[in-house]
C-alpha positions as a LaTeX table, in Angstrom:
\begin{tabular}{lrrr}
\hline
Residue & $x$ (\AA) & $y$ (\AA) & $z$ (\AA) \\
\hline
Met1 & $-6.40$ & $-21.92$ & $-12.45$ \\
Ala2 & $-5.75$ & $-25.24$ & $-9.92$ \\
Asn3 & $-4.47$ & $-26.44$ & $-6.61$ \\
Val4 & $-4.76$ & $-21.68$ & $-5.55$ \\
Asp5 & $-5.07$ & $-21.93$ & $-2.13$ \\
Thr6 & $-7.76$ & $-20.23$ & $-0.96$ \\
Ser7 & $-6.85$ & $-20.63$ & 2.58 \\
Leu8 & $-7.01$ & $-16.76$ & 2.94 \\
Pro9 & $-9.47$ & $-14.98$ & 5.14 \\
Ser10 & $-12.34$ & $-12.65$ & 3.56 \\
Glu11 & $-12.77$ & $-9.32$ & 4.78 \\
Thr12 & $-10.29$ & $-6.92$ & 7.76 \\
Ser13 & $-9.89$ & $-7.37$ & 11.67 \\
Gly14 & $-9.01$ & $-4.76$ & 13.53 \\
Ala15 & $-9.37$ & $-1.22$ & 13.38 \\
Ala16 & $-9.79$ & $-1.62$ & 9.19 \\
Ala17 & $-13.20$ & $-3.37$ & 10.09 \\
Arg18 & $-13.69$ & $-0.75$ & 12.45 \\
Leu19 & $-12.89$ & 1.51 & 9.56 \\
Ala20 & $-14.25$ & $-0.34$ & 6.85 \\
Ala21 & $-17.90$ & 0.10 & 8.84 \\
Arg22 & $-17.34$ & 3.34 & 9.02 \\
His23 & $-17.52$ & 3.60 & 5.37 \\
Ala24 & $-19.53$ & 0.29 & 4.00 \\
Asp25 & $-22.67$ & 3.09 & 3.29 \\
Glu26 & $-23.73$ & 2.54 & $-0.82$ \\
Tyr27 & $-21.85$ & 6.40 & $-1.87$ \\
Pro28 & $-20.21$ & 6.63 & $-5.55$ \\
Leu29 & $-17.23$ & 7.68 & $-5.10$ \\
Lys30 & $-16.06$ & 3.07 & $-4.49$ \\
Leu31 & $-12.83$ & 1.71 & $-3.43$ \\
Tyr32 & $-13.14$ & $-1.90$ & $-4.10$ \\
Gly33 & $-9.56$ & $-4.23$ & $-1.91$ \\
Gly34 & $-8.70$ & $-6.47$ & $-0.14$ \\
Trp35 & $-7.42$ & $-5.97$ & 3.50 \\
Phe36 & $-4.22$ & $-7.23$ & 2.78 \\
Cys37 & $-2.99$ & $-5.76$ & $-0.36$ \\
Pro38 & 0.08 & $-3.10$ & 0.70 \\
Phe39 & $-1.08$ & $-1.41$ & $-2.85$ \\
Val40 & $-5.01$ & $-1.18$ & $-1.63$ \\
Gln41 & $-3.13$ & 0.30 & 1.18 \\
Arg42 & $-1.86$ & 3.05 & $-1.11$ \\
Ala43 & $-5.20$ & 4.20 & $-2.29$ \\
Trp44 & $-6.73$ & 4.51 & 1.06 \\
Ile45 & $-4.36$ & 5.69 & 2.70 \\
Thr46 & $-5.04$ & 8.23 & 0.65 \\
Leu47 & $-8.44$ & 9.09 & 1.12 \\
Cys48 & $-7.82$ & 8.90 & 5.19 \\
Glu49 & $-5.33$ & 11.26 & 5.02 \\
Lys50 & $-7.45$ & 13.68 & 2.36 \\
Lys51 & $-10.51$ & 12.63 & 4.37 \\
Ile52 & $-12.57$ & 12.23 & 0.91 \\
Pro53 & $-15.77$ & 10.81 & 1.07 \\
His54 & $-16.10$ & 6.81 & $-0.43$ \\
Gln55 & $-17.32$ & 2.81 & 0.30 \\
Tyr56 & $-14.99$ & 0.73 & 1.12 \\
Val57 & $-16.05$ & $-2.82$ & $-0.50$ \\
Glu58 & $-14.54$ & $-5.46$ & 0.57 \\
Ile59 & $-12.98$ & $-8.34$ & $-2.64$ \\
Asn60 & $-12.28$ & $-11.85$ & $-1.89$ \\
Pro61 & $-10.22$ & $-12.65$ & $-4.27$ \\
Tyr62 & $-11.14$ & $-16.01$ & $-5.34$ \\
Lys63 & $-15.39$ & $-15.23$ & $-5.49$ \\
Lys64 & $-14.59$ & $-11.95$ & $-7.42$ \\
Glu65 & $-18.42$ & $-10.67$ & $-8.50$ \\
Pro66 & $-19.71$ & $-10.76$ & $-11.94$ \\
Glu67 & $-19.84$ & $-6.48$ & $-11.30$ \\
Phe68 & $-16.70$ & $-6.03$ & $-9.86$ \\
Leu69 & $-15.54$ & $-8.25$ & $-13.15$ \\
Glu70 & $-17.98$ & $-6.21$ & $-15.74$ \\
Met71 & $-15.86$ & $-3.56$ & $-14.73$ \\
Asn72 & $-12.47$ & $-4.71$ & $-14.31$ \\
Pro73 & $-12.10$ & $-7.68$ & $-16.22$ \\
Arg74 & $-8.43$ & $-8.76$ & $-14.36$ \\
Gly75 & $-10.07$ & $-8.61$ & $-10.98$ \\
Leu76 & $-7.24$ & $-7.11$ & $-9.61$ \\
Val77 & $-7.26$ & $-4.60$ & $-6.75$ \\
Pro78 & $-7.32$ & $-1.36$ & $-5.77$ \\
Thr79 & $-9.66$ & $-0.17$ & $-8.81$ \\
Leu80 & $-11.41$ & 3.13 & $-7.70$ \\
Ala81 & $-14.75$ & 3.32 & $-9.13$ \\
Val82 & $-15.12$ & 6.90 & $-10.14$ \\
Pro83 & $-18.81$ & 8.53 & $-11.24$ \\
Ala84 & $-19.01$ & 9.85 & $-14.18$ \\
Ser85 & $-21.39$ & 13.06 & $-13.85$ \\
Ala86 & $-22.94$ & 14.12 & $-10.41$ \\
Arg87 & $-26.38$ & 12.63 & $-11.66$ \\
Ser88 & $-25.11$ & 10.04 & $-13.49$ \\
Lys89 & $-25.37$ & 6.41 & $-11.71$ \\
Gln90 & $-22.86$ & 4.73 & $-14.13$ \\
Gln91 & $-19.02$ & 4.75 & $-13.12$ \\
Lys92 & $-16.04$ & 4.84 & $-14.39$ \\
Pro93 & $-12.94$ & 2.35 & $-13.46$ \\
Leu94 & $-9.29$ & 3.54 & $-12.64$ \\
Phe95 & $-6.69$ & 0.72 & $-11.71$ \\
Glu96 & $-2.89$ & 1.03 & $-10.11$ \\
Ser97 & $-2.34$ & 1.92 & $-7.20$ \\
Ala98 & 0.15 & 4.94 & $-7.90$ \\
Ile99 & $-2.69$ & 6.44 & $-9.96$ \\
Ile100 & $-5.23$ & 5.94 & $-8.14$ \\
Cys101 & $-3.05$ & 7.89 & $-5.28$ \\
Glu102 & $-2.77$ & 10.92 & $-7.80$ \\
Tyr103 & $-6.34$ & 11.51 & $-9.42$ \\
Leu104 & $-6.81$ & 11.51 & $-5.44$ \\
Glu105 & $-4.38$ & 13.60 & $-4.56$ \\
Asp106 & $-5.60$ & 15.81 & $-8.02$ \\
Ala107 & $-9.70$ & 15.63 & $-8.15$ \\
Tyr108 & $-9.53$ & 16.28 & $-4.11$ \\
Ser109 & $-7.47$ & 19.04 & $-4.67$ \\
Asp110 & $-8.96$ & 21.60 & $-2.17$ \\
Glu111 & $-6.84$ & 21.99 & 0.64 \\
Ala112 & $-9.82$ & 24.43 & 2.97 \\
Lys113 & $-11.79$ & 20.95 & 2.74 \\
Tyr114 & $-9.78$ & 18.33 & 1.97 \\
Gly115 & $-6.61$ & 19.36 & 3.88 \\
Pro116 & $-3.08$ & 19.39 & 2.84 \\
Ala117 & $-1.81$ & 18.36 & $-0.71$ \\
Leu118 & 0.22 & 15.46 & $-0.87$ \\
Leu119 & 2.69 & 16.84 & $-3.00$ \\
Pro120 & 4.98 & 19.21 & $-3.74$ \\
Ala121 & 3.65 & 22.81 & $-5.21$ \\
Asp122 & 6.93 & 23.15 & $-6.08$ \\
Pro123 & 7.67 & 21.15 & $-9.96$ \\
Tyr124 & 11.18 & 19.60 & $-8.96$ \\
Glu125 & 10.39 & 18.76 & $-5.91$ \\
Arg126 & 6.73 & 17.11 & $-7.14$ \\
Ala127 & 8.52 & 15.39 & $-9.67$ \\
Arg128 & 11.95 & 14.42 & $-7.54$ \\
Ala129 & 8.98 & 12.40 & $-5.30$ \\
Arg130 & 6.97 & 10.82 & $-8.55$ \\
Leu131 & 10.48 & 9.85 & $-8.83$ \\
Trp132 & 10.59 & 8.66 & $-5.54$ \\
Ile133 & 6.83 & 6.73 & $-5.61$ \\
Asp134 & 7.87 & 4.46 & $-8.01$ \\
His135 & 8.29 & 1.22 & $-7.44$ \\
His136 & 10.64 & $-1.41$ & $-9.44$ \\
Thr137 & 10.21 & $-4.76$ & $-8.32$ \\
Pro138 & 13.46 & $-6.98$ & $-9.92$ \\
Glu139 & 13.51 & $-9.86$ & $-11.95$ \\
Lys140 & 15.52 & $-11.91$ & $-10.72$ \\
Pro141 & 14.67 & $-14.59$ & $-8.42$ \\
Tyr142 & 16.32 & $-14.05$ & $-4.81$ \\
Ser143 & 17.47 & $-16.06$ & $-1.81$ \\
Ile144 & 17.53 & $-15.01$ & 1.59 \\
Glu145 & 20.22 & $-13.24$ & 1.48 \\
Gln146 & 20.15 & $-11.45$ & $-1.96$ \\
Ala147 & 17.20 & $-10.40$ & $-1.05$ \\
Arg148 & 18.42 & $-8.80$ & 1.87 \\
Asp149 & 21.68 & $-7.49$ & 0.84 \\
Glu150 & 19.21 & $-5.64$ & $-1.89$ \\
Leu151 & 16.66 & $-4.43$ & 0.63 \\
His152 & 19.68 & $-2.95$ & 2.65 \\
Gly153 & 20.93 & $-0.79$ & $-1.18$ \\
His154 & 17.34 & 0.14 & $-0.80$ \\
Ile155 & 16.86 & 1.52 & 2.54 \\
Lys156 & 20.49 & 3.33 & 2.94 \\
Arg157 & 19.30 & 5.43 & $-0.89$ \\
Leu158 & 16.10 & 6.12 & 0.22 \\
Thr159 & 16.63 & 7.48 & 3.00 \\
Asp160 & 19.77 & 8.68 & 1.63 \\
Gln161 & 17.46 & 11.11 & $-0.12$ \\
Met162 & 15.38 & 11.90 & 3.13 \\
Asp163 & 15.30 & 15.24 & 3.92 \\
Ser164 & 16.08 & 15.85 & 7.32 \\
Pro165 & 15.31 & 16.60 & 9.63 \\
Gly166 & 12.34 & 14.46 & 9.59 \\
Pro167 & 10.27 & 12.95 & 10.40 \\
Trp168 & 8.70 & 12.82 & 7.00 \\
Phe169 & 10.50 & 11.60 & 3.44 \\
Leu170 & 9.90 & 15.65 & 1.95 \\
Gly171 & 11.16 & 16.60 & 5.95 \\
Gln172 & 7.21 & 17.65 & 8.15 \\
Glu173 & 5.63 & 17.45 & 5.11 \\
Phe174 & 4.02 & 13.38 & 5.08 \\
Ser175 & 3.34 & 12.54 & 1.61 \\
Leu176 & 2.61 & 10.46 & $-1.26$ \\
Val177 & 6.20 & 9.59 & $-0.88$ \\
Asp178 & 5.15 & 7.91 & 2.73 \\
Ile179 & 2.09 & 7.05 & 1.46 \\
Ser180 & 3.24 & 4.49 & $-1.53$ \\
Leu181 & 5.92 & 2.99 & 0.73 \\
Ala182 & 4.18 & 2.60 & 4.00 \\
Pro183 & 2.17 & $-0.75$ & 3.18 \\
Trp184 & 5.56 & $-2.36$ & 2.82 \\
Ala185 & 7.46 & $-0.51$ & 5.61 \\
Lys186 & 4.53 & $-2.14$ & 7.45 \\
Arg187 & 4.73 & $-5.85$ & 6.76 \\
Leu188 & 8.76 & $-6.00$ & 7.03 \\
Trp189 & 8.20 & $-7.32$ & 10.39 \\
Leu190 & 7.33 & $-10.56$ & 8.49 \\
Ile191 & 10.33 & $-11.05$ & 7.22 \\
Asp192 & 11.67 & $-11.89$ & 10.99 \\
Asn193 & 9.31 & $-14.38$ & 11.50 \\
Tyr194 & 9.73 & $-16.27$ & 8.21 \\
Lys195 & 13.31 & $-16.06$ & 6.97 \\
Pro196 & 16.02 & $-17.23$ & 9.01 \\
Gly197 & 17.87 & $-14.14$ & 9.45 \\
Gly198 & 14.66 & $-11.47$ & 9.06 \\
Leu199 & 15.77 & $-8.71$ & 8.31 \\
Gly200 & 18.81 & $-8.00$ & 9.50 \\
Ile201 & 19.02 & $-4.10$ & 10.37 \\
Pro202 & 20.81 & $-2.59$ & 13.19 \\
Lys203 & 17.32 & $-1.75$ & 16.02 \\
Glu204 & 19.54 & 0.79 & 17.79 \\
Gly205 & 21.80 & 3.89 & 17.69 \\
Gln206 & 20.28 & 7.60 & 16.21 \\
Asp207 & 23.16 & 8.33 & 13.80 \\
Gly208 & 23.57 & 8.04 & 10.45 \\
Ile209 & 21.41 & 6.63 & 8.21 \\
Trp210 & 20.32 & 3.82 & 10.50 \\
Gly211 & 18.79 & 5.70 & 12.63 \\
Arg212 & 17.12 & 8.30 & 10.03 \\
Trp213 & 15.43 & 5.22 & 9.04 \\
Arg214 & 14.11 & 4.63 & 12.12 \\
Thr215 & 12.88 & 8.34 & 12.86 \\
Trp216 & 10.73 & 7.48 & 10.04 \\
Met217 & 9.88 & 4.22 & 11.16 \\
Glu218 & 8.59 & 5.65 & 14.06 \\
Ala219 & 6.46 & 8.32 & 13.02 \\
Leu220 & 5.37 & 5.85 & 10.87 \\
Glu221 & 3.58 & 4.19 & 12.83 \\
Asn222 & 1.78 & 6.69 & 14.82 \\
Arg223 & 0.79 & 7.78 & 11.82 \\
Gln224 & $-2.99$ & 6.95 & 12.02 \\
Ser225 & $-4.24$ & 6.82 & 8.25 \\
Val226 & $-1.65$ & 3.24 & 8.09 \\
Asn227 & $-2.70$ & 2.38 & 11.00 \\
Asp228 & $-6.44$ & 2.41 & 10.70 \\
Thr229 & $-6.36$ & 1.29 & 7.56 \\
Trp230 & $-4.88$ & $-1.79$ & 9.03 \\
Ser231 & $-6.05$ & $-5.65$ & 10.02 \\
Asp232 & $-4.51$ & $-7.68$ & 12.49 \\
Asp233 & $-1.46$ & $-8.82$ & 12.90 \\
Glu234 & $-1.57$ & $-12.81$ & 13.05 \\
Arg235 & $-4.22$ & $-11.95$ & 9.75 \\
Tyr236 & $-1.03$ & $-11.12$ & 7.67 \\
Val237 & 0.76 & $-14.28$ & 8.99 \\
Leu238 & $-2.14$ & $-16.00$ & 8.38 \\
Ala239 & $-1.54$ & $-15.00$ & 5.04 \\
Tyr240 & 1.96 & $-14.61$ & 3.72 \\
Lys241 & 2.48 & $-17.50$ & 5.05 \\
Arg242 & 0.95 & $-18.60$ & 2.15 \\
Tyr243 & 3.69 & $-17.14$ & 0.39 \\
Ala244 & 6.51 & $-17.82$ & 2.58 \\
Glu245 & 5.60 & $-21.45$ & 2.15 \\
Asp246 & 5.11 & $-21.42$ & $-1.19$ \\
Thr247 & 1.19 & $-22.69$ & $-0.91$ \\
Thr248 & $-0.46$ & $-20.22$ & $-3.07$ \\
Asn249 & $-0.80$ & $-21.49$ & $-6.81$ \\
Ser250 & $-1.99$ & $-17.84$ & $-8.17$ \\
Leu251 & $-0.68$ & $-15.75$ & $-10.87$ \\
Val252 & 0.13 & $-12.86$ & $-7.95$ \\
Gly253 & 1.82 & $-15.57$ & $-5.73$ \\
Gln254 & 3.13 & $-17.04$ & $-9.13$ \\
Ala255 & 4.31 & $-13.18$ & $-9.86$ \\
Thr256 & 5.68 & $-12.55$ & $-6.92$ \\
Arg257 & 7.88 & $-15.41$ & $-6.12$ \\
Gln258 & 10.00 & $-14.59$ & $-8.99$ \\
Gly259 & 10.34 & $-10.91$ & $-8.63$ \\
Lys260 & 7.93 & $-10.03$ & $-11.36$ \\
Lys261 & 5.86 & $-7.45$ & $-12.59$ \\
Leu262 & 1.84 & $-8.60$ & $-10.98$ \\
Pro263 & $-0.43$ & $-9.46$ & $-13.31$ \\
\hline
\end{tabular}
């Protein structure tokens, strides 16, 4: 598409760059990602939490290699390349971050080898977790005031469902619910950076909804897998400036601004 802003840096930085370097060697299971993408961070956190051996492949969104497009013609990240068999070099692709995360949870379920499960064993609690993993984007444009009110409403409904005393959504157990929400929670500070009035979330007091929210956020900000998959803050300022100033003309950018589903 013409007039697409291509100023986005094409590589990881900071802790994410160090993690990517540790997983740069050829390996049958591959995560194709983009450092800036919250959906990619979901999948990457899951790989880290379960300590699953893998190769991380950074995709330049404006210069996608033919072999990647052959595997995923939509050209979107994350894409997980799964070995067709132990002896085959062929790979089967998986798309969509929530599906990738659940695949990793199911395929690497040996807790002695891959660590604690990220979904509850109880059928009801498992279904409840999936309800909150599911992310819906309202299909309408927002003013900043409408967006802030809507965000506060979502946070209050989410926090009201969190098990006490926490710190995680399911209480003491870190789960795919936390992983699914983490990339967006980590990026909320960018609203303060770009928009008048910012988030408008109270910063003091430990009681009630906002106290529980801060307990969860503090735990999230100290989680190693979340920090290891995070590039330098200034990179995100640069990346999301394009959206804040409406200079990107990509299909994803248009959908984001209009509150529509991603292409």
